[in-house]
N, C-alpha and C positions, 0 to 999 in steps of 0.2 A: 199356075198350077191349080188343078181342081181339087176341092176339098170334099170329104165325105159328108153328105147331108145327114144330120142326126135324125134318128127315128123317134117316134113317140115313146118307144120302149126305152131308148137311151136316157130319157128324162126320168124314168122310174127306177131302172136298175143301174145303180151307180157303183163303180169299182170301189173296193175297200183297200186302203193302204196296208201293206204287209205288216207294218209295225203294230197294227191293231189286232192281228189274229190271236196272239197269246192272251190278250185281255179279253177278247170275245169268248175264247175257250174257258177261261177262268170264270167269267160271269155266268156262263151257261152251266158249268159244273157246280158252282155254288147254288144256282137255282135248283138243280136236280137234288143236291143234298138237302137243301131247306124243304124241298117238297116231300122228302121222306118223313119229315116231322109233322108237317101240316100243309095240305095241298094248296091253300091260298098263297103260301110263301113261294111255291113254285112259280105261280103266275106273276107274282111281283118281281121275282128274280128274272123271269123271262122278259118282263117289261124293261128291267134294267139292262138286260142283254141287248135288247133292241136299241136302247139308247146308245150303248157302246158301239154297236154296228154303225149307227147314224153318226156318231162322233168321228169315227175313223173313215168316213166316206172320202173318196178321192176322185172327184169328177174331172173329166177333161176340160180344158179351157182353150178359148181362141184368142191368141195373143197378137196384138198389133206389132208389126215387125219393122216399121219405118225407123231409120236411124234417128237418134236423138230423143226417143221416147223412154221414159222411165215408168214402169208399171208397178202397181201395188204388189208387194210380196205376200200379202195375206188378205183373206176375207175378214171383214169386220167393219168397224166404224171409226172414221177419222176423229180422234179425240183431242189432239193438240196439233197446232202448227205454230212453231216458235223457234227463234234462234237458240242453238245450244252447242256446246263443245262436244265433239265426238269422243267415244270412250278412250280413256288415257292409255289403255293397253295396246291400242293400234299405233301409238306414236305419231299422231298427225298434228300435234301442236295444240295450242290453246285458242286458235281462231274459231269463232262461232260459225256454224253453217245452219241453214234453215232445215229444221227437223220436222218431219211429218210422222205422227204416231198413230198407228192403227191398232185398236183394241179388239181382241177376239173374245167373245163370250163362249160358253160351253156348247152352244148350238151352232156356232160357225164351223165351216170347214177349216181344219187346222193344218193342212198340208201347205207348206211354204214354198214360194217360187222365186226364182232369181229375177230381180227388177229390170235388168238391162243386159245387153250384149257386152262382153268384156272379158278381162282376165283377172282372176282372183289374186290379189297381192298378199293379203294376210288374213288368217283365221285365228281368232283368239277366244278361248273359253275362260270365264271368270266365275267362280262360285260366289254365292251371296245369299241374301235373305229372300223371303217370299212374301213381300208386301203385295197388296192388291195391285195388279198391273195397271189399273186405271189411275193410280196416284202418280204424280210427277216424280216423286222420289224413287219410284221403281226403276227409272232409267239409270240412276246412280248406284243404288244399293242392292238391287235384285240380282239373282243368278242370271247370267247372260252369255250369249255366243255372238261375237262381233266379227263382221267381215268388211274388209276394204277391197275395192275392186277398181281397175282402171278401164274406162270406156274406150272404144276405138278412136275417138277424137281426142284422147289424151286426158280428159277430165276424170275425176275420181268421185265415187259415191261410197257411202257406208250404209250397211243395213245390219240391224241388231235384233236378235231374238231375245226376248225378255220373259223369264218365267213369272207366273202370276201366283195368286194366293194359294191355289190348289195344285198348280203345276209342279211336278217334281222331276221332269226329265226333258231336256232339250236335245233334239237330234239334229245334227248338222253334218251332212255328208260332203261338204265342199273341201277342196284341197288347195293349198297354195300353188300358184302356177297354172291352175286349171282354167281352160277356156270355156266360157259358158254362154248360153243364149237366153234371151228374155223369155220368161215363162217356164223355164225348166224347173222341175221339182228339185229341191235340195234338202228338205228336212221337215220337221214338225215339232210342236211343243204339246206335251200332255199336261194338264187339262185346263185350258184357260190361260191366256197369255197376251203378249203385245209385240208388235214389230215396229221399230223405229227406222226411218230412212232419212239419212242426211244427204241433202241435195248438193250439187256442185255450187260453188260460190256464184251468186247472181241469178240462179234458176228460180223462177216463180212457180209456186205450187198451183196446180190446176184442179185441186180439190178444195173443199171447205170443211170446216169443223161440223160434225154431225152427219156427214155424207157416208153412205155405205160404199164399201169397196169390194171388188171381186179380184181375188189373186190372179195375176197373169193377164188381166183384162183392163181393169181401171187404170187410166193414165194419171200418174201423180204429177208429172212435169214433162215439158217438151223443151229440150235444150235448143231447138231450132226456131222456137216461137218467141216473139217479142210481146206476147200478150202479158199484161200485168197480173198480179195475184188475183184470183177470182174472189168475188164476194157472193153471198147467198143468204137465203132466209128460209125458214121452215114454212111450208104451206099446208 
């Protein structure tokens, strides 16, 4: 199947996620109101409006579609790779799975994407605190939305949206029983957050701590590969 070749204009004009329109409108109205008191405040408000537009950008991505691949659900930086027990509300037991944590700062794209092909088994929201999402305890105590899904080969993965220090809204549009494809948009977190992915037992991560990820494109694991966990070093 032929794919549309992106133009130079496509790299400049990026679509905006619809969830951002109300915020952009409010930022702009506040800028106008501030400008009625003092003109420099309008320009500062306009700058803040520009940042809001930038935050809610929603670029298209090219997702690898080979069976067995698990792609990153978020843009960001791999912060931790370690064994951990999946969220208790999913009812998956106490066995540890390899967890890959991707931290998003306020300048990353915050639209989240499904990491693999499969069927959604369970979606669970749990209110909580708002610790800095870069802290390990954020996985346990912060507000989160957890998803368990079964892959075509029968294995199961878990991915969790975790609110951060300034995030106050998790959007997750997935439904139990829904069939999904890798790279499909499913939600976002406002403003600053983290995505945890729990890999199937025995799967080796193909990313390393400190690596930048691109949602829907960066491969976190390959279930059909025998390659051991990757090592790396900053250059």
